[in-house]
N, C-alpha and C positions, 0 to 999 in steps of 0.2 A: 299445401298445408305446411305450416312451420313446425319444425321439430324443436321442442322445448325441453331442456334439461334443468331441473331445479337443484339448487345447492343450499346446504345448511353448513355454515362454518362455525364450529363449536370447539373451543379450546378447553382443556381440563383446568387450566389456571384462571383465576379471576381475583383481583385485589379488592374491588368494591364489594363483592358478595362471593365469598369463597364457595367453589364448586357449584356455582349458580346454574350451570347448564343441566345438572342432574337433579336439582331440587324438585320436589313434588309440587305441582300447581294444578288444582282442579282434578287431582287423581292420577295424573301422569307426569313424568319428568318434563322439565321446561323444554328441552330440546325436541321432545316428541310432538309438541304443539305445531312446530313448523312442518314436520314430516306429515302429520295428520292433515293439515290444510293443503299441502302440496298434492296429496292423494285425492283431494276433493276437487281440484281445479281441472276442468276439462282442457285437454291439450297438452298437459304435462306428460312427457313420455317416460322419463326416468328421474329418480330422486337420489341424490348423493349427499352424504355427510362427510365433510372433511374434518378430521380430528387427530389429535395426538394422544388421546386418552382411551384406555381400554374399556372403562365403564361406559363412556359415551358411545364407543363403537358397539358395545353389546346392546345398548338401548336402541341405537339406530337400526341394527339388524332385526331386533325384535319388532319394531314398528314398520318394517318393510322397506328400509332404505339401503342402498349400497354404500360402501365405505371407501373413502380415499384416505390413506395414511398420510397425515401431514408431518413434514419434517420438524424436528424440535425447534430449529431456528426460525421457523415461520409460525410458531405458536407462543412467542414471547409477547409481553405487553407492548414492546416498542416495534414489533413487526408490522409493516404496513399491510392492511387487509387485502389490498389489490395484489400483493405478492402471493398470498394464499389463493386468490382467484386464478392467477396465472399458473400456479402449480397444478391446480385441479384441471384446468384446461389442457395444459401440457401432458398431464397424465393420461387424459382421455384421447388426446391427439395421437400419442404414442401407441395407443391401442387401436388406432384406426377409426375412432369415433368422430363423427361430424354432425353438427347440429346448428340450428339457426338462432336460438335465443338462450342466453344465459340468465337464469332467474335465481337471484339470491333471496333467501327467506331467513334472515337472522333469527337465531333462537331467542333473542332478547325481546321480541315482539309477539308474545303468545296470544294477544287478544285480537289479532287481525281476523278478518273474515275472508272467505274465498272470493267474495265479490271485489274486495280490494285488490287481490292478486290478479284476478281476471281483467280488471280495469287497466292495470299496468301493462299486461300483455297486449290488450287491445290498442293501447296508446302508442306502442312501439311500431310506428309506420315506417315507410321507406325513407322518410326525411329525418328520422330520429335515431340517435345513437344510444341514448340512455333515457330510461323513465325512472323517476324517483317518486317517493311518496312524501307528502307534506301534510301538516295540520296547522290550523290557525294559531298564531303565536299569541301569548298572553301579554307580551311586551313588544314595543315597537322601537327599532333603532332610530326612527325619525323623531321620537318624542320622549320616551322614558327609559331608554337604555344608555348607560354611561360606561366609559372606561375609567379605571382607577389606578393612580400611581401609588408607590409604596408609602408615600407620606400622607395618603388619604385624599389628596386633591383629585378631582374627577372632572370629566367633560362629556358632553353629549356625543354619542357616536356619529351622528350626522349633523354637525354644527351648521352646515350651509343649507339645510333643508328649508328653513324659513317658516316652518309650521308652528303655530302657537296654540292650537287646540288638537287634542287627541282625535277628535271626530274627523279632522281634515286629512289625517295622514293616510297614505296607501296601506292596504291590508298587508301585513307581514306574515310569513309562514315559517314554522320550524320544520327542518328536514327530519323525517322519521326513519326508523329502520324496519318499517312494515314490509317493504319489498323493493327490489331493484331489478329492472329488466334491461339487459344490455346486449348489444351485439358482440359476440365473442371476439371478432377481429379488432374491435375497438379496445378491448382490455389489453391486448398485446401491444398496441401502438401508443397508449396514453397512460399517464400516471394519475391524472385528475379527471374525474367524471365530467367536470364543467369545461373540459377542453373540446367537447363535442356539442352536438345539438341535443339539448336536454328538455324533456317535458316532465310535467308533474301530475300526480293524481292526488286529490285532497281526501284525506282520511279523517273521520271525526275523532276528537280527542279521546273518547272512551275506547277506541280501538288502536290508538297510537302510542300506548304506554311502552317505553323502552326501559327494560330492567337493567340497571347498572349497579344499584346498591340495595341495601335492606329495605329502605322505605319505598323504593320503586316496586319491589317484590310485594310488600304488604299492600300497596295500593292496587296492584293487579289482583291480589287475593280478594280484596274487598269488591272489586268490580266483577269478579267471577262468582262472588257470593260463597266463597269457601273459606276455611280456616286451616292454616298449617302451623300448628303449635310446635312442631319439631325444629323450626328454624329460629335460631337465636340472632338477635341484633348485636 
């Protein structure tokens, strides 16, 4: 039986939507959605929230998660996420903790279902280092996505693809932040998830919303069928 530890990495700061991780959504703070789902997933042994923020820490404990104090330098906008992952793993390793699966459930994806998370855990087999979640893309780099220069000139991202009809291009997918299932040892050895053997689990668009700014938040609000008038754009 694999031992699975779930992690939620939630900073106090956010430029796109200030204090987003503590904003109310569907009656509970945003960060609490990830904790709640983790508690519903069979096989998750412990749940941790890594944060630099006292309010997030309080929320995490209220909803039943353990807290890892994240250093200030790992809570900046330019701090690589994987460094926060390594910090959490090192913290637990120093306490003598050992486990098989590192499960990251970002606070920014509150509409995930426990079945999405379970599918990721099931997909992490012996030949796989990382499992990510994806959702069907609205645009394709083979047909209607371009790069743009400062003077306004642009070019198709895949100029040598040879496709002339949208119906002929391969299906493209957006990476989502619904869940990441990773082998702990892989995190210590690599800086890029795609350095290893990566599998994906497809999540429908309505559960793959990634809250980065005010409009993402309002969209999630609509999908949840709730209204939060105390948040200003």
